[in-house]
C-alpha positions in Angstrom: 25.3 -154.7 -124.4 25.4 -155.6 -120.7 27.8 -152.8 -120.0 24.8 -150.4 -120.3 22.9 -152.0 -117.4 22.3 -149.7 -114.5 20.7 -149.8 -111.0 16.9 -149.2 -111.3 16.8 -150.3 -114.9 14.1 -152.8 -116.1 15.8 -155.9 -117.6 15.1 -159.3 -119.1 17.2 -162.1 -117.6 17.6 -165.8 -117.6 18.0 -167.7 -114.3 18.1 -171.5 -114.0 16.3 -172.2 -117.3 13.6 -169.6 -116.7 13.3 -166.1 -118.3 12.1 -163.1 -116.3 11.6 -159.4 -116.2 12.9 -157.5 -113.2 14.4 -154.3 -111.8 18.2 -154.1 -111.1 18.6 -153.4 -107.4 22.4 -153.5 -107.0 25.4 -153.9 -109.3 28.2 -156.2 -108.2 31.4 -157.2 -110.0 30.2 -159.2 -113.0 26.7 -159.7 -111.6 23.6 -157.8 -110.6 20.9 -158.3 -108.0 17.6 -158.3 -109.7 14.1 -158.1 -108.2 11.6 -160.3 -110.1 8.6 -158.5 -111.7 7.3 -161.0 -114.2 7.9 -164.5 -115.7 8.5 -164.8 -119.4 9.3 -168.5 -119.6 8.7 -171.1 -116.9 11.8 -173.1 -115.8 12.2 -176.5 -117.4 11.5 -179.6 -115.3 13.6 -182.7 -114.9 17.3 -183.5 -115.5 18.3 -180.6 -117.8 21.3 -182.5 -119.1 19.9 -185.9 -119.9 16.1 -185.5 -120.1 15.6 -187.2 -123.5 17.5 -190.4 -122.8 15.8 -193.8 -122.8 14.4 -195.2 -119.6 13.2 -193.4 -116.5 15.3 -190.6 -115.3 17.4 -191.2 -112.1 16.7 -187.7 -110.8 13.8 -185.5 -111.8 14.1 -181.9 -110.5 11.0 -179.8 -109.9 11.7 -176.2 -110.5 9.5 -173.4 -109.4 9.5 -170.0 -111.1 11.2 -167.3 -109.0 8.6 -165.5 -106.8 7.3 -162.0 -107.2 9.8 -159.6 -105.7 12.3 -162.4 -105.1 15.9 -161.2 -105.6 18.3 -163.2 -107.8 22.0 -162.7 -108.2 22.5 -162.9 -112.0 25.7 -163.0 -114.1 25.9 -160.0 -116.5 25.9 -162.1 -119.7 22.4 -163.3 -118.8 20.9 -159.8 -118.5 19.5 -157.6 -121.3 17.8 -154.3 -121.3 14.0 -154.6 -121.5 11.8 -152.2 -123.4 8.1 -152.6 -123.3 5.1 -153.1 -121.0 5.8 -155.2 -117.9 2.9 -157.6 -117.3 1.6 -158.3 -113.8 3.4 -161.2 -112.1 0.4 -163.5 -111.6 -0.8 -163.1 -115.3 2.8 -163.6 -116.6 3.3 -166.7 -114.5 -0.1 -168.1 -115.7 0.9 -167.5 -119.3 4.4 -168.9 -119.0 3.1 -172.0 -117.2 0.4 -172.5 -119.9 3.0 -172.2 -122.7 5.3 -174.8 -121.0 2.3 -177.2 -120.5 1.2 -176.8 -124.1 4.8 -177.5 -125.3 5.0 -180.7 -123.2 1.6 -181.9 -124.3 2.8 -181.5 -127.9 5.5 -184.1 -127.2 2.7 -186.8 -126.7 3.5 -190.0 -124.8 7.2 -189.1 -124.2 8.2 -190.3 -120.7 10.0 -187.0 -119.9 7.0 -184.9 -121.0 4.6 -187.0 -118.9 6.7 -186.7 -115.8 7.3 -183.0 -116.4 3.5 -182.5 -116.8 2.9 -184.2 -113.4 5.4 -181.8 -111.8 3.9 -178.8 -113.5 0.4 -179.9 -112.4 1.6 -179.8 -108.8 3.2 -176.4 -109.3 0.0 -175.1 -110.8 -1.9 -176.1 -107.7 0.7 -174.4 -105.5 0.7 -171.3 -107.7 -3.1 -171.1 -107.6 -3.1 -170.9 -103.8 -0.2 -168.5 -103.6 -1.0 -166.2 -106.6 -4.8 -166.9 -107.1 -4.3 -168.1 -110.6 
């Protein structure tokens, strides 16, 4: 399926645990440079490999969503053609962030969820300044 990807095409792609819609700007061997147009799923917070273990995490990474018009170099297996309406960046970011917050709140008093919610709350404040959410 990724063999059909061409420059200028609107695609869905995964990048560092987030899902996005973007336009292919340049094709490279096995990868494509993609300009971000919308956020479908906000990147996960924390240690992605050990976030559910007992005790406080040693490292807890805060991950922002890729910015509007930011370019990402994405391996071809993580790119799919996208058909459909492309939402505005700010509204898509707001919806993706709200979905991630709702998911984490559903985990209750889980230590990982509480720490991730604190990080997302900080990001929400940053995003509200930058994108007027």
